[in-house]
C-alpha positions as CSV (number, residue, x, y, z in Angstrom):
1,M,141.5,67.4,45.6
2,F,140.6,71.0,46.3
3,I,141.9,72.2,43.1
4,I,140.0,69.7,41.2
5,R,136.7,70.8,42.8
6,K,137.6,74.3,42.1
7,I,138.2,73.6,38.5
8,I,134.8,71.6,38.2
9,L,133.0,74.6,39.7
10,L,134.4,77.0,37.2
11,I,133.6,74.7,34.3
12,C,130.0,74.5,35.6
13,I,129.9,78.2,35.9
14,F,131.1,78.7,32.5
15,C,128.6,76.2,30.9
16,F,125.9,77.9,32.8
17,L,126.7,81.3,31.2
18,F,127.4,79.8,28.0
19,L,123.9,78.3,27.8
20,D,122.2,81.2,29.1
21,C,123.7,83.4,26.4
22,V,122.9,80.9,23.9
23,A,119.1,80.7,25.1
24,K,119.2,84.6,25.0
25,L,120.6,84.8,21.4
26,G,117.9,82.0,20.4
27,C,115.0,84.1,21.8
28,E,116.5,87.2,20.2
29,H,116.7,85.0,16.9
30,W,113.0,83.8,17.3
31,D,111.8,87.2,18.2
32,K,113.5,88.8,15.1
33,Q,112.0,86.2,12.9
34,K,108.6,86.5,14.4
35,K,108.5,90.3,13.8
36,Q,109.9,89.8,10.4
37,Y,106.9,87.4,9.7
38,Q,104.3,89.4,11.1
39,S,105.5,92.5,9.2
40,R,104.5,90.9,5.8
41,K,101.6,92.5,4.0
42,L,98.9,91.2,1.5
43,L,99.9,92.2,-2.1
44,V,97.4,93.4,-4.9
45,P,98.0,91.2,-7.8
46,S,97.9,94.0,-10.5
47,E,100.7,96.0,-8.7
48,Q,103.0,92.6,-8.6
49,I,102.3,91.3,-12.0
50,P,100.8,93.3,-15.0
51,D,97.8,91.7,-16.5
52,F,97.4,89.2,-13.9
53,P,94.2,87.6,-14.5
54,S,92.8,87.6,-10.9
55,Q,89.3,86.5,-12.0
56,A,91.1,83.0,-12.7
57,I,91.0,82.4,-9.0
58,V,87.7,81.0,-8.1
59,V,85.9,80.0,-4.6
60,L,84.8,76.4,-3.7
61,A,81.9,76.8,-1.3
62,Y,80.7,73.8,0.7
63,L,76.9,73.5,1.0
64,G,76.0,70.1,2.3
65,R,72.2,69.5,2.2
66,Q,70.7,67.2,4.8
67,Q,67.6,66.4,6.7
68,R,67.8,69.2,9.3
69,G,69.2,71.8,6.8
70,T,72.2,72.9,5.2
71,V,75.8,72.2,6.6
72,V,78.3,74.9,5.6
73,E,82.2,74.8,6.0
74,W,84.8,77.3,5.4
75,P,85.2,78.0,1.5
76,R,88.4,77.0,-0.1
77,V,90.1,78.1,-3.2
78,A,90.8,76.8,-6.8
79,F,91.8,78.2,-10.1
80,A,91.1,77.8,-13.6
81,I,94.1,76.8,-16.3
82,G,94.3,76.4,-19.9
83,D,91.3,77.9,-21.7
84,G,89.5,78.0,-18.4
85,T,87.6,74.9,-18.5
86,L,89.9,73.0,-16.3
87,I,90.3,73.9,-12.6
88,L,93.1,72.9,-10.1
89,T,92.8,72.6,-6.6
90,A,93.7,70.6,-3.4
91,A,92.1,67.3,-3.3
92,H,90.9,67.8,0.2
93,C,88.9,70.8,-0.9
94,V,86.5,68.5,-2.8
95,R,86.2,65.5,-0.5
96,G,83.7,65.1,2.1
97,F,82.5,67.1,5.1
98,A,83.1,67.1,8.9
99,H,80.9,64.6,10.4
100,P,79.6,63.3,7.2
101,H,77.3,60.6,9.0
102,R,75.8,62.9,11.5
103,Q,72.8,62.9,9.2
104,A,72.2,61.6,5.5
105,I,73.7,64.5,3.3
106,S,73.6,65.4,-0.4
107,P,77.3,67.0,-0.8
108,D,77.2,70.0,-2.7
109,V,80.6,71.6,-3.4
110,V,80.1,74.5,-5.9
111,V,82.6,76.8,-7.7
112,I,81.8,80.4,-7.6
113,S,83.1,82.6,-10.4
114,P,84.0,86.1,-10.0
115,Y,84.2,86.4,-14.0
116,Y,80.7,85.2,-14.3
117,G,79.3,86.2,-11.0
118,D,77.5,82.8,-10.5
119,A,77.7,79.6,-8.9
120,F,78.1,76.2,-10.6
121,E,78.3,72.4,-10.2
122,F,81.4,70.7,-11.6
123,K,82.9,67.3,-12.4
124,I,86.0,65.9,-10.7
125,L,88.2,64.5,-13.4
126,A,91.1,63.2,-11.7
127,V,92.4,62.9,-8.0
128,D,95.9,62.2,-6.9
129,K,95.5,61.6,-3.1
130,D,99.3,61.2,-2.5
131,A,99.7,64.8,-3.8
132,D,96.7,66.1,-2.4
133,L,95.7,67.4,-6.0
134,A,92.4,67.5,-7.8
135,V,91.5,68.4,-11.5
136,L,87.8,69.8,-12.1
137,K,85.9,70.2,-15.3
138,A,83.9,73.4,-15.0
139,P,80.4,73.8,-17.0
140,W,81.3,77.0,-18.8
141,P,82.6,77.4,-22.4
142,A,85.7,79.7,-21.2
143,H,87.0,81.6,-18.4
144,P,90.1,83.6,-17.3
145,A,92.9,81.3,-16.5
146,L,96.3,81.1,-15.3
147,T,99.5,79.5,-17.3
148,L,101.5,76.6,-15.8
149,A,105.0,76.8,-15.2
150,S,107.7,74.3,-16.1
151,E,109.7,72.2,-13.4
152,A,112.9,74.3,-14.4
153,E,111.1,77.6,-13.8
154,L,110.2,76.2,-10.2
155,K,113.8,75.2,-9.5
156,A,115.0,78.4,-10.2
157,A,112.5,80.4,-7.9
158,K,113.5,81.9,-4.9
159,E,110.4,83.5,-4.0
160,I,106.8,82.5,-4.6
161,L,103.4,84.2,-4.4
162,V,100.5,82.4,-2.7
163,T,97.4,83.8,-4.5
164,G,94.0,83.3,-3.2
165,Y,91.2,84.8,-1.1
166,P,92.8,85.5,2.5
167,Q,90.5,84.9,5.1
168,Q,90.6,86.3,8.7
169,K,92.3,84.1,11.3
170,I,89.4,83.7,13.7
171,I,87.9,80.6,15.2
172,K,84.5,82.2,16.1
173,P,81.6,84.1,14.5
174,P,81.3,86.4,13.1
175,F,83.3,85.0,10.3
176,R,84.5,87.3,7.4
177,F,85.7,86.3,3.8
178,S,87.3,88.2,1.5
179,R,85.8,89.4,-2.1
180,Q,89.4,90.3,-3.4
181,V,92.2,88.0,-4.6
182,R,95.6,89.0,-2.6
183,M,98.9,87.5,-2.5
184,E,101.5,86.8,-0.1
185,K,105.3,86.8,-1.1
186,L,107.4,84.1,0.7
187,P,110.9,82.9,0.5
188,V,111.2,79.3,-0.7
189,L,112.8,77.1,2.0
190,K,112.6,73.8,0.4
191,I,111.6,72.1,-2.9
192,Y,111.6,68.2,-3.0
193,K,111.3,66.1,-6.3
194,K,109.0,63.4,-4.4
195,P,105.3,64.0,-5.2
196,S,103.6,65.0,-2.1
197,P,101.6,67.9,-0.6
198,K,104.8,69.2,0.9
199,S,106.8,69.3,-2.3
200,I,107.2,73.0,-2.0
201,V,107.8,74.5,1.4
202,L,107.4,78.3,1.8
203,K,108.9,80.1,5.0
204,G,107.1,82.1,7.5
205,S,103.5,83.2,6.3
206,H,101.7,85.6,8.3
207,F,98.4,85.1,6.9
208,G,98.2,81.5,6.0
209,G,95.2,79.9,7.7
210,P,91.7,78.5,7.1
211,G,90.2,79.1,3.5
212,W,93.9,79.4,1.9
213,S,93.9,75.8,0.8
214,G,93.8,75.1,-3.1
215,S,95.4,78.5,-3.5
216,A,97.5,79.2,-6.6
217,L,101.4,79.2,-5.9
218,V,102.8,81.4,-8.7
219,L,106.1,82.9,-9.8
220,P,106.6,86.6,-9.0
221,Q,107.8,87.9,-12.5
222,T,105.5,86.0,-14.6
223,G,102.3,84.6,-12.6
224,K,102.8,81.3,-13.8
225,V,101.6,78.4,-11.6
226,V,104.3,76.2,-10.0
227,G,102.1,74.5,-7.5
228,I,98.9,74.3,-5.2
229,L,98.6,75.3,-1.4
230,C,97.8,72.1,0.5
231,Q,99.0,72.3,4.1
232,Q,100.5,74.8,6.7
233,G,103.2,73.8,9.2
234,L,103.6,75.3,12.5
235,I,107.0,75.8,13.9
236,K,107.5,76.2,17.7
237,P,110.8,76.7,19.7
238,K,109.5,74.1,22.2
239,K,107.1,71.3,21.8
240,K,104.5,73.0,24.1
241,G,105.7,76.7,23.3
242,P,104.0,79.3,21.2
243,V,103.9,79.3,17.6
244,I,106.5,81.2,16.3
245,R,106.6,80.7,12.5
246,T,103.9,79.1,10.1
247,D,105.3,77.7,6.9
248,L,103.0,76.8,4.0
249,M,103.4,73.7,2.0
250,G,102.0,72.6,-1.3
251,C,102.2,70.0,-4.4
252,S,104.4,71.0,-7.1
253,I,104.1,71.5,-10.9
254,R,105.6,68.1,-11.4
255,S,102.6,66.4,-9.8
256,I,100.4,68.6,-11.8
257,E,101.9,67.8,-15.1
258,A,101.9,64.0,-14.1
259,I,98.1,63.9,-13.4
260,L,97.3,65.8,-16.5
261,E,99.3,63.5,-18.9
262,Q,97.9,60.7,-17.1
263,H,94.4,61.4,-18.0
264,G,95.1,63.0,-21.3
265,L,94.4,66.5,-20.2
266,D,97.9,68.2,-20.8
267,S,97.0,69.5,-24.2
268,F,93.9,71.2,-22.8
269,A,95.8,72.7,-19.9
270,R,98.4,74.4,-22.4
271,Q,95.7,76.2,-24.3
272,R,94.7,79.9,-23.7
273,P,91.2,81.2,-23.3
274,P,89.8,83.3,-26.1
275,Q,89.2,87.1,-25.7
276,L,86.7,87.4,-23.1
277,Q,84.1,90.2,-22.6
278,P,82.9,91.5,-19.1
279,V,79.7,89.9,-17.6
280,D,77.3,92.3,-16.6
281,N,76.9,92.8,-12.7
282,A,79.7,89.9,-12.1
283,E,81.4,91.7,-9.3
284,R,78.2,92.4,-7.5
285,A,76.5,89.0,-8.1
286,F,79.8,87.4,-6.9
287,S,79.8,89.5,-3.7
288,L,76.2,88.5,-3.0
289,A,77.2,84.9,-3.5
290,M,79.9,85.2,-0.9
291,D,77.5,87.2,1.4
292,Y,75.3,84.1,1.3
293,I,78.1,81.5,2.1
294,E,79.4,84.1,4.9
295,S,76.0,84.5,6.5
296,M,75.2,80.7,6.1
297,L,78.3,80.1,8.3
298,N,77.2,82.9,10.8
299,K,73.9,81.3,10.8
300,N,72.4,84.7,10.1
301,S,69.3,83.8,8.6
302,D,67.6,86.9,7.7
303,K,70.9,87.9,5.9
304,Y,71.6,84.8,4.0
305,L,67.9,84.6,2.6
306,A,67.9,88.2,1.5
307,A,71.4,87.5,0.0
308,A,70.0,84.6,-2.0
309,Q,67.0,86.4,-3.2
310,Q,69.2,89.4,-4.5
311,F,71.5,87.0,-6.0
312,A,68.5,85.5,-7.9
313,D,67.5,88.8,-8.9
314,L,70.8,89.5,-10.7
315,R,71.0,85.9,-12.0
316,P,67.5,84.8,-12.6
317,K,68.7,81.9,-14.7
318,S,71.2,80.5,-12.3
319,V,70.1,77.1,-11.0
320,Q,72.2,77.5,-7.6
321,A,70.6,80.7,-7.0
322,R,67.3,79.2,-6.8
323,I,68.5,76.3,-4.7
324,F,70.1,78.8,-2.2
325,I,66.8,80.2,-1.9
326,A,65.0,77.0,-1.6
327,F,67.1,75.5,1.0
328,S,67.2,78.8,2.9
329,A,63.5,79.0,3.1
330,Q,63.1,75.5,4.0
331,G,65.9,75.9,6.7
332,I,64.3,79.0,8.3
333,Y,60.7,77.4,8.4
334,T,62.2,74.5,10.1
335,I,63.5,77.0,12.8
336,D,60.6,79.3,12.9
337,S,57.2,77.6,11.4
338,S,55.2,80.7,11.9
339,R,56.4,82.2,8.7
340,K,54.2,80.1,6.3
341,D,55.2,82.3,3.4
342,L,58.6,80.5,3.5
343,L,56.9,77.3,2.4
344,T,55.5,78.9,-1.0
345,L,59.1,80.4,-1.6
346,A,60.9,77.2,-1.0
347,E,58.7,75.2,-3.3
348,S,58.3,77.7,-6.1
349,N,62.3,77.8,-6.0
350,F,62.7,74.1,-6.2
351,E,60.4,73.9,-9.0
352,E,62.1,76.8,-11.0
353,A,65.6,75.2,-10.3
354,L,64.4,71.9,-11.9
355,R,62.6,73.7,-14.8
356,L,66.2,75.3,-15.5
357,Q,67.9,72.3,-15.0
358,P,65.7,68.9,-15.0
359,D,68.7,66.7,-14.3
360,N,69.8,68.2,-11.4
361,A,70.0,65.4,-8.7
362,R,70.5,67.7,-5.8
363,A,67.4,69.7,-6.3
364,H,65.3,66.7,-6.9
365,A,66.6,65.2,-3.6
366,G,66.0,68.7,-1.7
367,Y,62.6,69.1,-3.2
368,G,61.6,65.4,-2.2
369,N,63.0,66.2,1.2
370,F,60.8,69.2,1.5
371,L,57.5,67.4,0.2
372,M,58.3,64.5,2.6
373,E,58.4,66.9,5.6
374,H,55.1,68.2,4.9
375,K,53.9,64.5,4.4
376,R,53.1,64.7,0.7
377,Y,54.5,61.3,0.2
378,D,53.5,60.5,-3.1
379,Q,55.0,63.5,-4.7
380,A,58.1,63.3,-2.3
381,L,58.8,59.7,-3.5
382,K,58.5,60.7,-7.3
383,E,61.2,63.4,-6.7
384,T,63.3,61.1,-4.5
385,N,63.1,58.4,-7.3
386,A,64.2,61.0,-10.0
387,A,67.3,62.1,-7.8
388,L,68.4,58.5,-7.5
389,E,68.0,57.6,-11.1
390,I,70.5,60.7,-11.7
391,Q,72.7,59.9,-8.8
392,P,72.1,56.6,-7.3
393,D,74.4,57.0,-4.1
394,N,72.8,60.5,-3.2
395,E,72.3,59.9,0.5
396,L,69.6,62.5,1.1
397,A,67.5,60.9,-1.5
398,L,68.2,57.5,0.0
399,A,67.2,58.7,3.5
400,N,64.2,60.3,2.1
401,R,63.1,56.9,0.3
402,V,63.6,55.0,3.8
403,H,61.5,57.6,5.7
404,I,58.6,57.6,3.1
405,L,58.3,53.9,2.7
406,T,58.4,53.6,6.6
407,Q,55.2,55.7,6.6
408,T,53.7,54.1,3.6
409,E,55.3,50.7,2.9
410,P,57.3,49.4,6.1
411,L,58.2,46.0,4.7
412,K,59.9,47.7,1.6
413,A,61.5,50.4,4.1
414,E,62.9,47.6,6.1
415,E,64.4,45.9,2.9
416,L,65.8,49.0,1.9
417,G,67.3,49.7,5.2
418,R,68.9,46.4,5.1
419,K,70.4,46.9,1.9
420,L,72.0,50.0,2.8
421,I,73.7,48.8,5.9
422,E,75.1,45.5,4.1
423,K,76.5,47.9,1.6
424,D,77.9,50.5,4.1
425,P,77.9,48.9,7.5
426,N,79.9,51.8,9.0
427,N,77.3,54.4,8.3
428,S,75.7,55.3,11.3
429,H,72.7,57.0,9.8
430,W,71.7,53.9,7.7
431,W,71.6,51.8,10.9
432,F,69.3,54.7,12.5
433,W,66.8,54.5,9.4
434,Y,66.9,50.7,9.5
435,H,65.7,51.0,13.1
436,R,63.0,53.4,12.2
437,A,61.6,50.9,9.8
438,L,61.9,48.1,12.4
439,M,60.1,50.2,15.1
440,T,57.2,50.7,12.5
441,L,56.9,46.7,12.0
442,D,56.9,46.2,15.9
443,R,60.4,44.5,15.8
444,Y,61.6,46.2,19.0
445,E,64.5,43.9,19.9
446,E,66.0,44.4,16.3
447,A,65.4,48.0,16.2
448,L,67.2,48.3,19.8
449,E,70.3,46.6,18.3
450,A,70.2,48.8,15.1
451,V,69.9,52.1,16.9
452,Q,72.5,51.0,19.3
453,K,74.8,50.4,16.4
454,A,74.2,53.8,15.2
455,V,75.0,55.1,18.7
456,D,78.1,53.0,18.7
457,L,79.5,54.4,15.1
458,N,78.6,57.9,16.0
459,P,78.2,58.6,19.8
460,N,77.8,62.4,18.9
461,G,75.2,61.8,16.6
462,L,71.4,62.7,17.1
463,Y,70.4,59.1,17.8
464,Y,69.7,58.9,21.4
465,G,65.8,59.6,21.0
466,G,65.6,56.5,18.7
467,L,67.6,54.6,21.6
468,A,65.2,56.0,24.1
469,N,61.9,55.0,22.1
470,A,63.3,51.5,21.4
471,L,64.1,50.8,25.2
472,A,60.6,52.4,26.1
473,K,58.7,50.1,23.7
474,L,60.6,47.1,25.4
475,D,59.3,48.4,28.8
476,R,63.0,49.1,29.8
477,L,61.8,52.6,31.3
478,D,64.7,53.1,33.6
479,E,67.1,52.8,30.8
480,A,64.8,54.9,28.4
481,E,64.5,57.9,30.6
482,P,68.1,59.3,30.7
483,Y,68.4,58.9,26.8
484,Y,65.1,61.1,26.5
485,K,66.6,63.7,28.9
486,R,69.9,63.4,26.9
487,M,68.0,64.1,23.6
488,T,66.8,67.3,25.1
489,E,70.4,68.2,26.0
490,D,72.0,67.3,22.6
491,C,69.4,68.9,20.4
492,G,66.9,70.4,22.4
493,C,64.4,71.1,19.6
494,Q,60.5,71.0,20.0
495,Q,60.1,67.5,19.0
496,C,62.8,66.5,21.6
497,W,61.1,68.1,24.6
498,F,57.5,67.0,23.2
499,K,58.7,63.2,23.2
500,Y,60.3,63.5,26.8
501,A,57.1,65.0,27.9
502,R,55.2,62.4,26.3
503,F,57.3,59.7,27.9
504,L,57.0,61.1,31.6
505,I,53.3,61.4,30.9
506,N,52.6,57.9,29.8
507,N,55.0,56.3,32.1
508,R,56.0,58.4,35.1
509,P,52.7,59.5,36.9
510,D,55.0,60.8,39.8
511,K,56.8,63.2,37.6
512,L,53.7,65.0,36.1
513,D,55.2,68.5,37.3
514,E,58.5,67.9,35.3
515,A,56.4,66.5,32.5
516,E,54.4,69.8,32.5
517,K,57.7,71.9,32.3
518,A,58.9,69.8,29.3
519,L,55.6,70.5,27.6
520,D,55.8,74.2,28.5
521,L,59.5,74.2,26.8
522,A,58.2,72.2,23.9
523,D,55.4,75.0,23.3
524,A,58.1,77.8,23.5
525,K,60.4,76.3,20.9
526,T,60.2,77.1,17.1
527,Q,62.8,74.6,15.7
528,D,61.3,71.4,14.3
529,R,57.7,72.3,15.5
530,V,55.3,69.5,16.3
531,S,51.7,70.5,15.0
532,E,49.6,72.6,17.0
533,K,47.2,69.7,17.5
534,G,50.0,67.3,18.6
535,L,51.0,69.8,21.5
536,N,47.1,70.3,22.5
537,N,46.7,66.7,22.7
538,L,49.7,66.1,24.5
539,R,48.5,68.8,27.2
540,T,45.2,66.8,27.1
541,D,47.0,63.6,28.0
542,L,48.6,65.3,30.7
543,N,45.4,66.7,32.3
544,L,43.7,63.2,31.9
545,V,46.6,61.5,33.9
546,R,46.2,64.1,36.7
547,L,42.5,63.5,36.7
548,R,42.9,59.6,37.0
549,S,45.2,60.0,39.9
550,L,42.8,62.7,41.4
551,K,40.0,60.3,41.0
552,K,41.6,57.5,43.2
553,E,41.9,60.4,45.9
554,S,38.6,61.9,45.6
555,P,36.0,61.7,42.6
556,E,34.2,64.8,43.8
557,K,37.6,66.8,43.3
558,A,38.0,64.9,40.1
559,E,34.7,66.0,38.8
560,V,35.3,69.7,39.9
561,L,38.6,69.7,38.1
562,T,37.1,68.1,35.0
563,R,34.4,70.5,34.9
564,Q,36.9,73.4,35.1
565,L,38.8,72.0,32.1
566,L,35.6,71.7,30.0
567,E,34.8,75.3,30.8
568,M,38.1,76.3,29.1
569,S,37.8,73.5,26.4
570,P,34.0,72.8,25.9
571,E,34.7,70.9,22.6
572,N,37.3,68.6,24.1
573,G,35.8,65.2,23.8
574,H,38.4,63.5,25.8
575,Y,37.6,65.6,29.1
576,W,33.9,64.6,28.3
577,H,34.8,60.9,28.2
578,A,37.0,61.4,31.5
579,L,33.7,63.1,33.1
580,A,31.5,60.1,32.2
581,D,34.0,57.7,34.1
582,I,33.9,59.9,37.2
583,L,30.3,60.4,37.1
584,R,29.8,56.9,36.8
585,D,31.9,56.0,40.0
586,L,29.7,58.8,41.7
587,V,26.6,56.6,40.7
588,K,25.4,59.7,38.6
589,Y,24.4,57.3,35.8
590,E,22.1,59.7,33.9
591,Q,24.9,62.4,33.8
592,A,27.5,59.8,32.9
593,A,25.5,58.7,30.1
594,Q,24.9,62.1,28.9
595,A,28.7,63.1,29.2
596,S,29.7,59.9,27.4
597,Q,27.5,60.7,24.6
598,K,28.9,64.1,24.1
599,A,32.4,62.4,24.0
600,V,31.3,59.9,21.2
601,S,29.8,62.9,19.2
602,L,32.9,64.9,19.6
603,C,35.4,62.1,19.2
604,P,33.8,59.6,16.7
605,D,37.1,57.9,15.6
606,Y,38.0,57.3,19.3
607,P,36.8,53.9,21.1
608,Y,34.4,55.6,23.2
609,L,31.5,53.6,22.6
610,P,32.1,50.9,25.2
611,R,31.7,53.3,28.1
612,L,28.7,54.9,26.6
613,A,27.1,51.5,26.4
614,N,28.2,50.9,30.0
615,C,26.7,54.1,31.3
616,L,23.3,53.6,29.2
617,A,22.9,50.2,30.8
618,K,23.6,51.6,34.3
619,A,21.2,54.3,33.7
620,G,18.5,51.8,32.5
621,H,18.6,52.5,29.0
622,L,19.0,48.9,28.1
623,Q,17.6,49.1,24.5
624,Q,19.9,52.0,23.5
625,A,22.8,50.0,25.3
626,Q,22.1,47.2,23.3
627,Q,22.1,49.2,20.0
628,T,25.5,50.8,21.1
629,Y,26.8,47.2,21.5
630,N,25.7,46.1,18.1
631,E,27.4,49.2,16.4
632,M,30.5,48.4,18.4
633,L,30.6,44.7,17.3
634,T,29.6,45.5,13.7
635,D,32.4,48.0,13.3
636,H,35.1,46.2,15.0
637,P,34.2,42.3,15.3
638,Q,37.9,41.5,15.6
639,R,38.6,43.3,19.0
640,P,38.1,40.5,21.7
641,R,37.6,42.8,24.5
642,Y,34.5,44.3,22.8
643,W,32.9,40.7,22.8
644,F,33.9,40.5,26.7
645,W,32.2,43.8,27.6
646,Y,29.0,42.6,25.6
647,A,29.0,38.8,27.3
648,R,29.5,40.9,30.8
649,F,26.3,43.3,29.7
650,L,24.2,40.2,28.8
651,N,25.2,38.2,31.9
652,E,24.1,41.4,34.1
653,Y,21.2,42.7,32.5
654,H,19.8,39.9,30.2
655,P,20.1,36.4,32.0
656,E,17.6,35.0,29.3
657,K,20.5,35.4,27.0
658,L,23.2,33.4,28.7
659,E,23.8,31.3,25.8
660,E,24.3,34.3,23.5
661,A,26.7,35.7,26.5
662,R,28.7,32.2,26.3
663,Q,29.2,32.6,22.6
664,A,30.3,36.3,22.9
665,L,32.9,35.1,25.7
666,E,34.1,32.6,23.3
667,K,34.9,35.2,20.7
668,A,36.5,37.1,23.3
669,E,39.0,34.3,23.8
670,T,40.2,34.2,20.2
671,A,43.1,36.3,20.6
672,S,45.7,37.1,23.4
673,G,48.9,39.4,23.6
674,T,47.2,42.1,21.6
675,K,46.0,45.4,22.6
676,W,42.4,44.4,22.5
677,S,43.1,41.1,24.2
678,V,41.5,40.0,27.8
679,S,43.3,38.6,30.5
680,P,42.7,34.7,31.1
681,T,41.7,35.9,34.8
682,D,39.1,38.1,33.6
683,L,37.7,35.4,31.2
684,T,37.7,32.8,33.7
685,E,35.8,34.9,36.3
686,L,33.1,35.7,34.0
687,R,32.6,32.3,32.7
688,E,32.3,31.2,36.2
689,K,29.6,34.0,36.6
690,I,27.6,32.8,33.4
691,N,27.9,29.2,34.6
692,L,26.7,29.9,38.0
693,K,23.7,31.9,36.8
694,A,22.9,29.3,34.3
695,N,22.8,26.5,36.9
696,A,21.0,28.6,39.6
697,P,17.4,27.1,40.4
698,K,14.5,28.5,38.6
699,E,12.9,30.0,41.5
700,V,16.0,31.7,42.7
701,E,16.5,33.0,39.1
702,S,12.7,34.1,39.2
703,K,12.9,35.8,42.5
704,H,16.1,37.5,41.3
705,K,14.1,38.9,38.4
């Protein structure tokens, strides 16, 4: 037994030493490989392949236009083939954006050509999702282009050059984009016959990362295309260990040939471009276009506007250069509305883009959005409709139309919103805009359901303000308040703080200090600005709520504070209106009438005549009071409360007109549940007073007179 135990112990010691040795050898192997991959260098195409047409490698730039500005993503790579009018890239390079339904968006992926030094729209001719491959049609007549290899040439390849615009491996600003085509030579690990984004596997890239997708996979000797880069694979020694190798993968020439043949494009793909002459300032213009994309991604507004303007100076007939400027100026103005010159700059460049290309749907949609933001609804609708005639599914234009109709024709807005959610029920933004139309129509329960649907579909979207508004309209204030607060945290623009302050002022008299802080924050913000008039009006509302609260405690103190406010804002009719109310309570009727008259003269569009009529009556100016009541009822005969106040006036000051008072009271009973309706209790109480006075003995009435 002792011998057996000894043997087992020796075996365990041997296994431990063996495994430790293997582990050390494995680590040394991984370390050696890692050093080998990290030693790779980027290669200059002309030094690898004589006469390689580097200008055939183009850039795909993401510029999604949405209501709150421009969405920019990391640029991708593509390359021209044949005579240069066909472009190949990975399918995912031209499909969609991250968070596509955060806001309605007009997807705008443009191709930037180093040969022309310009940016262009393109058409998608064919897509193979299984192989992650797309064929695009360029608008230019010819272009430097690469030549396609054969499948046999791919099979014989031992190494392949990944050819594109290598970007820095960084995950936070400042981002930097390469302006020069470079190559990385990698050994072929595997080649599969089955069409997929992993048909070609290249071993151990040091540079592969963001921005390489769509790069050309070319043969070292000839520069012929054998595939397109689609993915990267990360190799780790353990599941949670560090990355020790990055393999690059792509679709192969087999998939390229299949899609070209399927769509009748194979003959075009085998043509060669004509003899091309250099284009003036192409390198400089290309660099400026890349400066624009780079600074957009880095959110450097001064730099991207300057780059766009310099780009347009070199390419005055470029539609995209004009669109770059227009959207840049509009976006910067949204952030800083003190720069009024940006409005003229944006509009003039939208107009110039449409003069150069009248059928550009994105320019029409963007211009319509610009006009809508500045409440020029007739022109905005015209541009929006023009965009939709060209591109019926342009989301930005559709959202524009719903918003414009919500302001001008709410029933049509509701109808359009309903059609949009029926067509695309998983689009959170359509539910949000449908809720806005319903809110305008006072259909608050339905609006709440719609905006809740938007939030459910996209919890990270900026929809909580709409949810708060709907809840507030339904008097579910305790539920609404945290959503207003969240709105300021998720977005925090001036509109958000303004709405939060307004909610507190209107509904939380115990939180006026917090409301004032929110209003101060709104005043300090520059993004998505509320009008100066709107801010001043809300500050007035805050002061009026404070005055009402103070009046309950001490009318005398309230009068002092109101007069202090009037010293700072003597033309504020709302403060004069509040002062009239305070003076009336203090039985200073003559002063109250004067203050009320001042309020009416300064704010003729506000319903301040009733207080003036009442103060005039209390001050003994019954004829002027009668004239004021006549004016009120002539202008607004549909307001029951006005008839109620007039009936009360007649009952109190003209007992000889009790029958007329009864008739006025009957008109006051004609509506209920509206803003101007009178409570049944008040109606009953006044009716009893009129009846009591009508039935009083004559001698008592005479004595009363």
